[in-house]
N, C-alpha and C positions, 0 to 999 in steps of 0.2 A: 686766596687769589694772589698771584705773584706781582711784584712791583713792575711798573712799566719802565723800561730802560729809556734813557734820554738819547736821542740821536745827536751824536757829538757834532756832526757837520752843521746841524741846525742851531745848536747851542752856541757855536762860534760865530754865526752870522747874525743872530738876533739878540737884542738886549731889551730888558724890561725897564721902563721908566718908573719913577716913583708913583705916578698915577695909574700904573698898570697897563700902559700902552706898549706894544712891541715896536721897536724901531730897528732900522737896518741902514746900511750904507747905500748910497746911490751907485748904480752901475756906471761904468765908463769913466771912473774918476782916477784911475791909476796911471795910465800912460797916454801918450799923444796929446798932452795938454796944451802944447803950443798952438795947435789948430783951433782950440776952443776959445770962445770969448771969455773975458774976465768974469762976466756975470755968470756964465755957465759954470766956470770953475768954482766960484764962490758957492753956488747952489749945490754943487756936487760934494763940497767939503762937509756939509752938514749931514746929520742922520735924519731920516724921514720915517714918519709913522707908517706902519704896515697897513695896507688896504684891508678893509673889513672883511672882504671875501676870503682873504688869505689867512686871517688871524685864526680861524677855526682849524685850519690844516696845521699851522705851526704849533699851536697849543698841543696837538696830538704828539708831535715830535719832541716837544720840550715840556714834559708834564710838570717838572719841578719848579719852573718859573711861574709864579702865581700872578 
């Protein structure tokens, strides 16, 4: 059986933590930041754990990340 290729677009967007969780950056954090409150800006600077419903789909795209 051939190896499963990694979807590069998914590999660039998701990272695996030491405990095995998939994390991603929050949307809307790149531009138009002056309109947003400081609290919202701080929250968008962090990386967030991926929702459980989406983890299964991303693991198919990024098989090498255990």
